[in-house]
C-alpha positions as MATLAB code, in Angstrom:
seq = 'MTIYAFDFDGTLTRRDTFLVFARFAKGTSRTFFAIMLMLPLLVMMKLRLYPNWRAKQQLFSLLFRGMPIDQFDETCRRFAVENQNLLRPKGLQTIERAIGEGSKVVVITASIENWVKPFFHDLSGDIRIEGTRIDVRNGKLTGKFLTKNCYGREKLKRIKKLYPARSSYRLIAFGDSKGDSHLLRYADEKHYKPFRH';
ca = [
     264.082   -1.558  109.992;
     262.990    0.494  106.984;
     263.546   -0.650  103.405;
     263.299    1.713  100.444;
     262.572   -0.034   97.119;
     262.932    2.020   93.937;
     261.981    1.174   90.389;
     264.646    2.458   87.970;
     263.226    3.224   84.499;
     260.828    6.151   84.592;
     261.020    6.452   88.374;
     264.658    7.240   89.071;
     265.287    8.036   85.392;
     263.549   10.416   83.005;
     262.885    7.624   80.482;
     263.268    3.905   79.842;
     266.945    3.074   79.404;
     266.848   -0.048   77.215;
     266.699    1.703   73.840;
     268.849    4.590   75.040;
     271.537    2.072   75.997;
     271.097    0.147   72.724;
     271.639    3.302   70.681;
     274.659    4.208   72.808;
     276.203    0.745   72.415;
     275.245   -0.146   68.850;
     274.313    3.109   67.150;
     270.996    4.429   65.912;
     270.947    2.580   62.562;
     271.615   -0.885   63.972;
     269.147   -0.358   66.818;
     266.463    0.836   64.392;
     267.083   -2.163   62.115;
     266.753   -4.566   65.057;
     263.477   -2.926   66.093;
     262.137   -3.206   62.539;
     262.963   -6.931   62.497;
     261.161   -7.309   65.804;
     258.201   -5.084   64.917;
     255.573   -7.852   64.489;
     256.460   -9.338   67.884;
     256.559   -5.907   69.525;
     253.059   -5.176   68.218;
     251.875   -8.535   69.552;
     253.485   -7.709   72.886;
     251.614   -4.396   73.067;
     248.392   -6.295   72.345;
     249.328   -8.741   75.142;
     249.485  -11.612   72.684;
     253.210  -12.225   73.230;
     255.137  -12.232   76.532;
     256.923   -8.994   77.406;
     260.025  -10.815   78.672;
     260.389  -12.938   75.540;
     260.186   -9.956   73.176;
     262.704   -8.081   75.313;
     265.075  -11.052   75.367;
     264.876  -11.497   71.589;
     265.627   -7.832   70.963;
     268.509   -7.987   73.430;
     269.823  -11.099   71.682;
     269.645   -9.480   68.239;
     271.760   -6.601   69.481;
     274.222   -8.164   71.912;
     274.568  -11.922   71.396;
     278.244  -12.875   71.076;
     279.568   -9.648   72.599;
     282.440  -10.214   75.080;
     281.248   -9.555   78.623;
     284.266   -7.331   79.364;
     283.368   -5.122   76.404;
     279.709   -5.089   77.416;
     280.495   -4.102   81.005;
     282.856   -1.344   79.892;
     280.134   -0.021   77.579;
     277.718   -0.088   80.535;
     280.191    1.879   82.641;
     280.684    4.529   79.940;
     276.932    4.725   79.397;
     276.353    5.565   83.056;
     279.184    8.097   83.176;
     277.980    9.899   80.040;
     274.261    9.777   80.861;
     273.987   10.928   84.458;
     271.446   13.461   83.187;
     268.968   10.579   82.842;
     268.671   10.432   86.637;
     266.053   12.474   88.455;
     267.865   14.617   91.089;
     265.088   14.282   93.671;
     265.264   10.520   93.356;
     268.990   10.537   94.108;
     268.436   12.868   97.031;
     265.836   10.477   98.457;
     268.253    7.552   98.125;
     271.043    9.488   99.821;
     268.704   10.558  102.623;
     267.543    6.972  103.163;
     271.136    5.744  103.345;
     271.975    8.561  105.757;
     269.116    7.437  108.004;
     270.546    3.924  108.105;
     267.754    2.396  106.024;
     268.310   -0.360  103.471;
     267.977    0.667   99.826;
     267.250   -1.569   96.845;
     266.787   -0.555   93.214;
     264.552   -3.204   91.680;
     264.238   -3.042   87.923;
     263.441   -4.862   84.702;
     266.581   -3.341   83.196;
     269.774   -5.346   82.878;
     271.764   -5.097   86.098;
     275.026   -4.473   84.216;
     274.032   -0.991   83.025;
     272.091   -0.026   86.141;
     274.849   -0.683   88.700;
     277.345    1.864   87.312;
     274.819    4.681   87.838;
     275.240    4.090   91.581;
     278.983    3.410   91.626;
     279.632    5.911   94.422;
     276.932    4.250   96.553;
     277.800    0.645   95.700;
     278.436   -0.312   99.317;
     275.107    1.098  100.494;
     272.666    0.099   97.769;
     271.544   -3.211   96.286;
     270.635   -3.593   92.614;
     268.089   -6.268   91.714;
     267.463   -6.461   88.003;
     267.334   -8.789   85.043;
     270.526  -10.846   84.815;
     272.087  -12.005   81.582;
     273.635  -15.331   80.629;
     277.362  -15.423   79.835;
     279.217  -18.443   78.436;
     282.940  -18.593   77.691;
     283.221  -14.866   78.314;
     280.505  -13.901   75.816;
     276.839  -12.946   76.035;
     274.493  -15.715   74.858;
     271.668  -13.228   74.347;
     269.522  -15.033   76.924;
     268.403  -13.957   80.371;
     269.721  -15.877   83.356;
     266.744  -14.825   85.479;
     263.153  -13.897   84.827;
     262.617  -10.374   83.571;
     262.394   -8.393   86.838;
     258.940   -6.986   86.157;
     255.514   -7.231   87.773;
     255.201  -10.223   90.097;
     258.915  -10.931   89.754;
     259.715   -7.699   91.610;
     257.561   -8.820   94.507;
     259.203  -12.269   94.516;
     262.650  -10.681   94.663;
     261.708   -8.467   97.613;
     260.185  -11.400   99.490;
     263.304  -13.488   98.867;
     265.631  -10.697   99.990;
     263.568   -9.766  103.046;
     261.316  -12.700  104.000;
     260.495  -11.618  107.564;
     257.777   -9.175  106.529;
     256.774   -8.165  110.055;
     260.335   -7.058  110.826;
     260.477   -4.085  108.447;
     258.588   -1.147  106.978;
     258.619   -1.061  103.171;
     258.537    2.224  101.254;
     258.189    1.681   97.502;
     258.524    3.972   94.484;
     257.254    3.153   90.990;
     255.684    4.573   87.857;
     254.006    1.789   85.878;
     251.908   -1.370   85.981;
     255.157   -3.299   86.266;
     255.475   -1.874   89.777;
     251.874   -2.458   90.859;
     252.476   -5.658   92.846;
     255.379   -4.092   94.711;
     253.431   -0.907   95.442;
     250.468   -2.848   96.822;
     252.804   -4.827   99.081;
     254.411   -1.695  100.533;
     253.477    0.092  103.751;
     254.011    3.412  102.001;
     253.825    3.854   98.234;
     254.839    6.654   95.889;
     253.548    6.560   92.297;
     255.378    8.663   89.693;
     257.461   10.574   92.259;
     260.379   12.973   91.763;
     258.824   14.705   88.734;
     258.625   18.276   90.020;
];
């Protein structure tokens, strides 16, 4: 069995989608204001003095806490429909080829699953999305993450949980940043910053 594991932001897309989605959902002014409020923590994060996942969760909470999940999911759907140009064509072609060969395909990403899944709506029966999951209570977003931010070692943990019998499959991994390094090292075949030409 062959498993293809793709990072999403920067690998299958032309850029990180978090802020693009935030601007789409909340507008440029509100997104900018939230970033300004978070600026000290974001600087600390860049200096590795504050956890990446915590800064991301706090920014997400500032923007989306209290939003009804139905509204959030519909916004995610519209975002994917209106931003297909974010996807790298060669990345999609590789996914489609892998599915055609009968291989398993997983997109494993630090992005929130809710806005990643709609990008692959037509392939939903053939592709698995493993991303950061959000907490919902009484039909509304709490602003907290239900899982660990799917980044770095967490990506490797997810793959091992999904496919524990390592000797039974060949893993082909695609990534573009240090957040993918553990997954790339674990793979039988690795592709760093693919689909760019």
